[in-house]
N, C-alpha and C positions, 0 to 999 in steps of 0.2 A: 665209116660207115656213118649215114644221115641219122634224123630222129625218126623218120617213118622207115617202117619195114612192112612190104608188101606180101603178104603170105602166098605161098606157091605150093600146089600140091607135090610137087617133085621135092619139097624141103621136107623130113620126116622129124627132124629135131632140132631143137634152138638149145645152145649153152646159157648157163646164168648169165654170162658176161655181155653176151650177142643181145639180151633182153633189156637191160637195165637202163632206165629212163628214155625207153623207145616208145614209140606207137604203132601197133599192128593196124594195118588194114586190112582185114579179112574178118572171116568168121569165128566168135568167141569159141565156138564147138569143135572147131577143128584145131584154130591156134592153141587152146588149151592143153590140147593131148599132145602137143609138140614141147610144151614146157618143160623143165625138170621138175621133178618130186620134192616137196617140203623145204621150200625156199624163201616162200612169203610170209613177212610177219603180220600184216593186215588186211584185209578184203574190205572194199565198199562195192556193193552192187545194185545198181540201179536198172531192175529189168522191167522190159514194159510191163504195163498195170493191168492187159486185157479189160480195159474199159468199158466194152461192148457199147459205144455209143449208137444211137440212134442215126440212120442213114441220112434221114432229113438234117438240114442245118438247124441251128438255134440262134432264135432272134431275141436280142433285146424289147421286150414290149413296149419298151416307154420311148424308144427312139427308132425302133424298128430296123437297127442296124445287126449284121451278121455277126454271132459271136466265135472268135476263133478257137474252137474246139480242137481236141489231141485227135485227129483222124489221121494218123499218119500209118502208113502202110505195118510197119513195124511193131503196131499194137494191136493188128489183127490175128487171132486164130478160128481155126474151124469151130473148137470147141473145148470145152473146158479140160477136155483130157487131152488135148495135143497140146494147151497150154501147161498143162503138169508135166506132160512128158520133158518138153523144153526146159521148165526150171529144174526138172531134178537129173537131167542131163548135164546142166551147168553147174549145179550145186554139187554134184560129182566129181566134176573135173577140177573145178575151184578146191574142193577139199584135199584132194589129192597134191594139189602144189603147195599149200597152207603147213606151216611148221607145225609140231605139236602143239605149241604151246600159240598159236597163231588165234586172232580172232577175225570173224567176220559181221560187217552193217550189210542187213537187206532191207530195203525202203518199198514201202507202196503204200496203197489206200484201202479202205474197207472191200474194194472192187477184187483184191486179189493176197492180200495180206495174210489172210487166216489158212489157205491154200500153202502159201511160200513158209509157213511157219510149221505145218504139218508136215511137209515134205524134209524140212531141216531136221525135223525130230525124226523122221524116219531113217534119215541118213545118218544118225547117232551125233549131228549136232548138239551141244547143251548150251540151250538158250539161258542167258547170264541175264539180260535185262529187255524191257521195250521203252524206247524212247519216243514220246508224242512228240512232235514238231507241230506246235501251234502258229498259222500265217495269221500276222495281226491287218493283213491286206489281201483276204482270201478272194478269187473269183466269185461272186454274187453266184445265186441259184436264180437264173433268169427265168425259169418255167414256177417257181415259186409254188412247186409240189414237196418238197421235203428239206430237211434240214441243211444250209449251207453249209459244204463240206471244207471245214477250214484248218482241218489238220491231216498229216499224213504220219503213218507208223515205222518206225526203225526198229526191227530186230537185230540185239547185238548178241552174239553167241560164238562159244570157244570149241574148237576141233573136238577137244577131245575132253570129255568130263572130268578124268581123273587127273588133269593138269591144272594145278591151281597155280601158274606162274605166268600167267598171261598178263599183260601190261594194261594197268587202270591207274593213272593219277588223279587220286580222290580230290584234291586239293582243287584242281583244275575245274572236276565236277562241281563241287560246290561254288565255285565263281559262277558255274553256266545253268545250271539248273534252278529253279525258282525255291525260294526258302533258305534256310542255313543249312542244309542237310544235301543240297546236291540233287533235288527231287528231279526226276527222270521228264521231265517238261522243258522244251526249249522255245521261246517265241522269238522267232525271226522272220521277216518279213521274205514274200516271192520276190524273187530275181528280179532287177528292174534297175532302169538307168543307165548308165555306162559300162555296168556290170554286162548288160544283157546284151548278145554276140547278135549280130544283125547279118541280112543277107546282103544280096547287091541290090535290092529293091526296098531295103530300107527294114523289111520284116525279121521279125523274129528267126532265129536260123535254127533252133530246136525250140521243141514246143514245151517243154518240160525240162530245161535248164535249172540246176539245183543252185541256189545262192551259196557264195563262196564262205560264208559264215557259217553255214552248215557242216562243210566238210571241216573247216578251220576247228571246229569245235571235236569232229570224232577225233582228227588226226592227234591233236593236241593231248586229248585225254586217254587215247589208245594206244598210241606208238610211241616210239622216241627217234630221236634222230638218227640219220643212217638206216633205218628200218627199210625195208622194200615193202611197197603199197600197191596193190592190183586193183584194177577196174575193168574187167573182162566184158562189160558192155557200157563203155565209157562217155556216149554223146558228144559233147562238146568239150569234155577233158578237165571238167572243173576239179576232180581226184586229184592228176596230175599237176594242174597249175597252182594248187594251194599245196600239195605234198612239195613239188621243187621250193616255194617259196619258206617253207617251215625244214628245209635241209631233211627231207625223205626223198629215196629212191622211188621211183613210180614204173609201173608197168603199164599200159593202156590197150584195149583192144577196140576196136570200132569197125564194123561193116560198109557204112556209107560213106561213099567220098567227100561228099560235101561238108560232112563234119572233121572229117580227118584234116580238110583243110583250114577248118576254122580252129582246129587245137594248134595245128602248126602256128599260125597267125598268131595266136594267142599267148603261147610258150615264148613268143619272143619279148613279151610286153614285160615290163619291170614290173613285180606284184606291187599290189596297193599296201599301203602303209598299214593298215587296220589288220591283214594277216600276219603281220610281224607280232602284233602287241597279243602275249599270252594272257591278259586279262580279258573279259568280257567286254566289248563295245557295247554299252546299254542303250546310245542312240544311234542307230543305225540310219546313217543318211544315202540319198540315192548317190551311186557313181562312189 
C-alpha cells in the first residue's frame, strides 16, 4: 500500500497497521470515525481559525499592492455556532483515538482560540499549559487600526486529568523557552524561504503553512521516538514531515487534493539538518 489512502464511504474501519505513516485524502470528521480507539500518543491540531476577514481586498497603503490574505474556503463558516459544532465534532473524535495518557496541541489566534479552549474543557480535556508563539517577522497591520498580531496561542492539554504519566521532557523545554525555566514563550519566524511550499505558479501552496521549528519543539518536548502522532487537518503536512525526521510515526488527514500532492512530494525530500538537532536553533535562517 502506498503513502496516500483515499477514503471511501464503503470503508467502515481501518486497522492500526493500515494507517501508520499514511496520509488520508478525505474529510477528517469521516476518517476519524473509522480509526481505532486509544492508539495515538500525541495530536497536533491546526484547525481553521475562522478569521472572518472582510470581503474586500486589503491593500498596502504605501505601495498600493494587494495583501495576500487568508481567504480560503476552508476558513469560512456561516456563524460562530457552525464553527463551534465543527470544532466540537473534531475534538470528540480526536479524543476517542487518543491513549489515556496522550496529549494534544491546538493552535489558533485570538479569533477563535478562546472558543477552542472552552470546547476542550467542556469535553473534559485538562489544559496543562498555553504556549505563545511570537513571530519575529509578523505580517504588518496594513490598515493601522489595531496592534499588529505577532502571536499565536497553542493550548497543550492531556486527555484525562487523572493521568499524570503524559510525556514531557523538561530539559528540552528549558532549551526552547525564554529564560532558564522553560517559559511558555517561543520566538520563531513565520515559514519562509525554501521551506515554504509553492504551487505551479510559484505562489504559496498553503496560506498558513506552519514553520518546521514549531513542530520540532512540540514533538521533541511532548513525545518519544516511535510514538504515533496524529494531525487531523494536516494542510501541507509539516507535522508528518517533522515526525518522520524525528523517528516518530504519523497519521495525517487532509481533504484538499492539492495539499495532499504537496505532502506526497514533501515526504520524499531528505529532512533538513536543523530538524535532527535536539538543541534549540537560536539563529534560524531562511531555507
